[in-house]
C-alpha positions, 0 to 999 in steps of 0.5 A: 550819565553819572556813575550813580545813574549808571548803577541805578540803570543797571540795577533796574535792568537786572531786577527786570531780567531777574524776574523774567529769566528768559535769557538764563542760558545765554552767558555767565551773567544770567546764572550769576544774576539768579544767585541774587535777589537784590543788586548792590553796587559791588555786585553790579560792578562784578556783573558788568565786567562778567558781560562779554557783550555777545548781545544775544540777550538784546535781540531775544528780549521781549522788553527791549525798546520800543517796549516801555521797560526799555531793557538794554542789558548790553548797553547798561552793562557796557557803560557801567563797565567803562566807569568801573575801570575809572574807579579801579584805576590806580594811581587815581589821578590818572583815571581821567585818561579813560574819559579822554583815551583817544586824545591820550593815545594820540598825544602819547604816540606823537610825544613818544615818536618825537622823543625817539626820533630825536634820540635816534638822530642824536645817538645813531652812528651815521644818522637815522637814515643809514643801512645797518646790518649784523649783530647789535645793529639796532643798538647802534641806533639807540644804545642797548642800556638806555633802551633796556632802562626806559622799557623796564621802567615803563613795564614795571610801572604798568604792572604795578598799576595793573596789580593795584587796579586788580586789588581795587577790583577785588575790594570793590566787587566783594571778592575774597582773596582766598576765593580768588587765588584758589587754584580750582577757580583759577583753572576754570577761569583760565579755560573760559579765557583760552576758549573765549567760552562766552563768545560761543553763544551756546555753540551758535556764536554771538550776535555781532555785528547784527542779529545773526549768529556768527563765530567771527568775533570770537575767532578775531579775538582769538587771533589777537589774543594768541598773536599777543601771546606769540609776540610776548613769547618772541620778546622772551626768546629774544631776551634769552638769546641776548642775555643767556646765549650772548646773541644780540638782535637782529636775528635770522629769519628762521630763529625762534624770536623772528618766527614767533614775532612774525606769526604773532604780528600777522595774527594780531594785525588780521584780528585787529583789522577784522575787529575794526571792520565789525565795529564799523558794521555793528548795530549801534542800539545795544552799544555804549557809544561813549566808549567807542573812542576808547575802543578804537584808540586801543585797536589803533595803538595795537595796530601801530605797534604791530605795523611798525614792528612788521615793517622794521622786520622786513626793512631792517637791513635798509636805510629806513631801519633807524626811523622804523626802529624809533617809531616802533619803540615810540608805539611800544612806549605809548602802549606801555604808558597807557596800558593801565588806563585804556581798553586793555584793562578789560582783559584783566577785569574780565578774567577776575570776574570769571574767577569770581564766577567760578567760585560762585558756581562751585558753591551753587553746585 
């Protein structure tokens, strides 16, 4: 379907749901829907990004197929949500990467791997296959200054694109900046994000991968989310050790960067593998099949980052360190390069939708 057709389908489904209201207590989408009588494009984009795909409404709906109304809220909102990410993307010329995300991840990963392996082979003391240890061992494979320059540029570029996408979301969903940046709304949304409130299903769990209520998906998302935060904290701690304390990597096993990185990496890997298993077992009727490739590519790329990082940690004093460092840096580079143009953006826009929802609910009283 085209973007216009997806908007019309989402409008049709929301109009039927607004007349029925059987699912009003299921998640944030239905109370937000009930504040509206009609559904303009900006409101549908907002509702699509507010949906957490818990699928409770699909299994409870009396108008779901084979009923002639053929109401399929999860699929309609998921498909529209995917197209909104392309609309929000900046610079606009890169928005097509959402449609070919699996190919983009593969191409970026292979290209980055080739570049870093060649770079390491040309710059490493004693070549890539040589055991190194002690302070600054990593920088004897790829120089610190060059590594810092490349990843600073990639990170700043990704952050700039994500910030531009966020402002595009605010504009295209009719969200006022004054409401979005209100501390009370941000705090309420942060609480929902940290708890993953709308994957609780009112306390019973969500209907994923099938009609039974389970908490597994929420717990796996928590492993990925908090594991990611721990990995980020590890990188921050390592920067403090290096730039403030003058202690270059690699660090001892009981150091803060290593403990945070190991814990975060293991948590993320467990969560990502679990989510892949759930996706393999899920009911396909309420799914947006066109977005499946992008979701798997994102999970695979994060697994590559984690897997190479953990291998590098355990084998850093062996002859394999140089190759593993190059492959890990390549995976991280591909991740940063595609950060604004893949499934990762769902976290940004869902948070923005939760802030808008907090604003609306506070007004509704």
